[in-house]
Every structure is written in C-alpha cells, then in structure tokens.
N, C-alpha and C positions, 0 to 999 in steps of 0.2 A: 794760106789762100783764104779760108774762110773769114777770118777777121778782117783780111785787107778788101773782100766784096763787102762785108758788114759795113766798113767805114765808107766805103766809096757810094753805097746805096743810099746812105743816110742824107748826103750832099745832093743825089738825084732827086729823091724825095721832096726835099726841101725846096729846090728849086722849082720841081712841077707843081707845086700848090702855091706858089708865089712867096714863099718867106725869105727867099733871098735871091738874087740874081745870080744867074750861072757865072757871068764873067766876072762878078765882084771879088772872087778870089781862087786863088789857084787849086782847081781839083785832084785829089789824090789818081794817081795813075792806076788804071784799072787793071787788074790781076791779069798776068799773061798765062796762059797753058803751056808753060814750059815742060812739063810733064808728057805733053803728047810728041815730043821730039824722038830722039834716039830710034828713027827705024820702026816705031811700033812696038819694041821692044820695053815691057814694064818690069819693075822690080816689085814683088811684093812681099813685104816683112812681115812674118806672123810670129810673134813674141819671139823676135831676134832670130829665127830662123828665115832665111831669105829664099824666095821662089822667083824665077823667070818665066816669063812666058809672052806671048804674043798677044797686042790688044785685038787684033781679030779672033784670035781664039776665045777669049772672054765674051766678045760682043756677040757672038753667034746664041748667045742665050741673056737677051734684052731684058727679060723679066726677073732677073735674078740681080742681085747686088753688085757682083762683080762685072755682070754683063751691060750694066746702065751708068749713067751718069752719078748716081748716088755713090759710088767709089770714090768720087773726088772728094767727098767729105772726109775721107781718110790718108790724103796726100800730104806728105811732108815737103814742102819745097826744099828747105836746107839740105835734106837727103835725097830729093829727087827718087821717091819712092812711096808705095803705099804702106801703112803701118796697121796693123789688125791684132788685137790684143786677145787673141783666140789660140785655141789647142793646135799646134802645129802639125800634130801626128795626124789627127783627123783631116785638117786641111791638105794633106797629100791626097788624100783620096777624093775631096772636093775638086782639086785643081784636076784630077785625071779626069773628072768626068766633063769639065770643059775641053780636053785635048781628046777624049775618045767618043764622048757623047753616050757613055755608060756609067752608070752610078754603081758601085760596088759597098758592101756593108762588109766593114771588117769586124770578124768575129771576135777578137780579142779586146774589141773597146766598148764601154760602157752603153748601153743602148740609149740613156736618158742624154748622157753627154754627147753622143751621134745626132739624135734627133735635135738637140739644142743647135749644135754647129750648122745643121742643114736650115733650120728655121732662121737663125742669123743671116745666113748667106741667100735667103730667100729659095731655096730648093725645095721642092715637093718630094717627101720620102717615097710616093707612088710610082717614082720612075726609075726605082733601084731595079738592076736586072735580074733577069729571071734566075739566074745562078746563085742570086744572094737573097732574091727576096723571101723564099720560104724560111731560111733562116732568120731573117730579120721578123717577119711575123712569128714566128717561133718564141724568139727572145724578148719580143714586144708584149706578147700574151703571158710569158711567164714574170715579165716584170711587172705588169699591170696585176697579176694574182698575186704577187708578193707584195705590191702596194696595198692591196685589198686585204690582205692577210694581218699585214700590220696593222691597216686601220681598226680592222675588227679586234684586236690583239688589244689595243690602245683602249678602245671601247669597253672590252671585257674589263681590263685592268682598272678603267675609271670606275667602274659598277662595282668590283671587288673592293676599291679602296673605299667608295662610299658607304658599302656594306661593313666594312670592318671598323670605319670610324663610328658608323651608328652603333653597332655591337659595344665598341668599347666606351661611348658615351653612357649607353644603356648600364652596361657593369659597373662604371663609376657610380653611376646615380644608385644602383642596389647596394654598393659596398660603401657608399659615402651619401645619405641622402642630402645632405646639405650642400650638394656640388649644384643644384637646381631647384627653383619653387615648384616645378612639377614631380620632381623626384621626393621632395618634402611630403607634397600633399600624398602622393602614393604610399609613404612610409607611415603616415598617419592613418590613413584610410585601412591598409592592412593590419596596423597595430589595434586599430578599434575592432576590426571583425575577429582577431584574435580574443581581444578581451570578451567580446560578446559571446563566441563560442563556448570559451572557458565557463563563463557565468551562466550560459545556456544549460550546460552538462551538469554543472551543478545545482540549477534549478530543477531540472529534471527529475532528480532524487529527491527532491522536498515533499512532504507529505502535503496535499493541499485539500485535505479533508474528504469526506465521502462524497460521492456524486448523489444526486437526486434518485429517490429510490433505491439506494444502495447504503448497505450497513458498514462494508468494508472500508478502509481507508485507501485512498489512491494519490499515487505520486503525481505532481503537475506534468510529468511528460506523458503520463498515462490520460490525463484528464485532459491537457490541451495538446494533445499529439498533432494535429494539423500545424497549430502555431508553430511549435517546435520542429516539426519536419521543414516548413518554409525557412526557418530561421537557420537552420543546419545547411541546407541547399545554398541558400544565398552565400554563408560563409564557406563551404567548399567551393563553390564556383571562383571567389575571391583567392582562395589559396591555391586553387588549380592554375588560375591566369598566373599568378604570381611565380609558381614554379616553372610553368612553360617560358615565361619571359627571362627567368633567371636562366634556363637552360638554353636559350638561343642565343642570350649574352654572354654566356661564360666564353672565356678566352679557349679552354679545354672542356668539352663536354663530358669526354670521358671522366675526365677527374673531378668534375661536378658530379656526376652520376654517383661517383665512389665514395664523396664525401658523406659525413656523418649527417651533417645539416639536410643533405638532400635524402639521405635514407628517411630521417625522422620525418621530413614532409611527406613522402611517398606512403609510410605507414599511416599517417594522420588522415590522407586523403583517402586512401583503398578502402578502409572498411565501409565508406559510404556507399 
C-alpha cells in the first residue's frame, strides 16, 4: 500500500505546482483501504505467529503504534494482514495489554528485550501493573548494575592491558637496547656511570701526595673526599633507578629478585 500511495502522490504534487495537467494522463487509482473490512477484525502476523483482535481494541490506545494509523505502514495487502518482525512471545503480553488494559512483565523474559519491544510499539513501561512493577524494577536495577560492572571490568582490563604492554616494552628495552633509541641511550648512560664508578673506586686508592702542612701521604679518596662522595652518590642513584625500573618491568618480580644479577646489583648498592 505504501508504494501505491507514493506513486499516486507524485502525480498529485506535480499537478499541484503546474508541471503537468491533471487530465493529460490517467492517474493511478488511489489505494483502497481494503484492510478495514472484515467487521473490524484484523490479523497481526508477528514473525510468522498470527494473532487476531478487534480494531476497536487497539484503537483504545491511539498514542501507541497499534492504536494509531502508523500501523498501516506494516499492512500487507496480498495477505490482508499486518506483519511485524518482532518477538512473538513478548507480543502476546503486549496484545493482552490492549485487551485487558493491564500491562504485565513476564519474569522469564530478558528485561532488555522486553523494554525494546515496549519501545517499538510505543508503550511506556511506567504503566506496568502493580502486581509486576516491583519485579520489573528489581530486574531493571540488576541489569543496570550488571552493565555497569561490565563497563568497569572492561575499563580495568583495558588499563591492565596498557600497563602490561608498557611493562613488556620496558623489559624488552632492558634485555635488548637496540629495540629503540631511548633504550639505547639509557643503556649507554648506565654503562658510562658503571665505568665512572669503577674508575672512581680505583682512583680513590691512588696516592695523591701529602696535603699542605702534612708529611703523611694521602690517597686521592681522602684528599678529595667531597668530590668522590658526590660522584659516588650520582652513580648509586643511577644504579638504583635502573634496578627499580628492571624490577617494575620484570615479567616475574619474584624470579627477578632471586636472579644472580639482581643480587649483585643489590650488594653493589646497599653498602652506600
């Protein structure tokens, strides 16, 4: 019927604005509302399951889909019935609402699917009967809480995934410095401070001659104590940062702490 109306309206609009005279060609026959016959009894085909009811029963609620003229968009002239590609199990309760004036909530149905069907047929869930309204509110609240929990879990998993990815990148950088420029720079900086620390420990024991007004020979570590203290402090800070970063990025922190290299690092840092 909708296609016939569309074709007929094109001729009517063209004639109205003067593009073509009305009498120059035969106009299509306007659609006839044959579906309004049969004594007011109409057939509703919902996904293959057919329901019958009186037109007056539906039109008692003109603000809904079935009670208004909008249902004509779903009319099939060849079958003389209305077809809705919806859930027939839930529709049974919707049709009972038109018949009895009371809307019930089927506890066995999914709350989301039930609300979708109500929204499609233009029925507000607020008119659910007192016998079912508390159950409906409880199920709706449980569903919202479940959805919120799922969203929170998704966000948590996303953060965990980002954290795991960052840790893996750091660990690969420590194990293979050539994976990135920053890893290579950090590798050379660490190696430089290791060399400086070793050289400082050696130079500290080297005699640097007698201090002014003293006869006894002094080591460089004693003579330049402040300079070596600052140098040792800088080296230990670098080594501590590297150790902590390795500990954070390690796939298994327990195994890392037990490893030989970890023990050597701790022994080298602790005396300071």
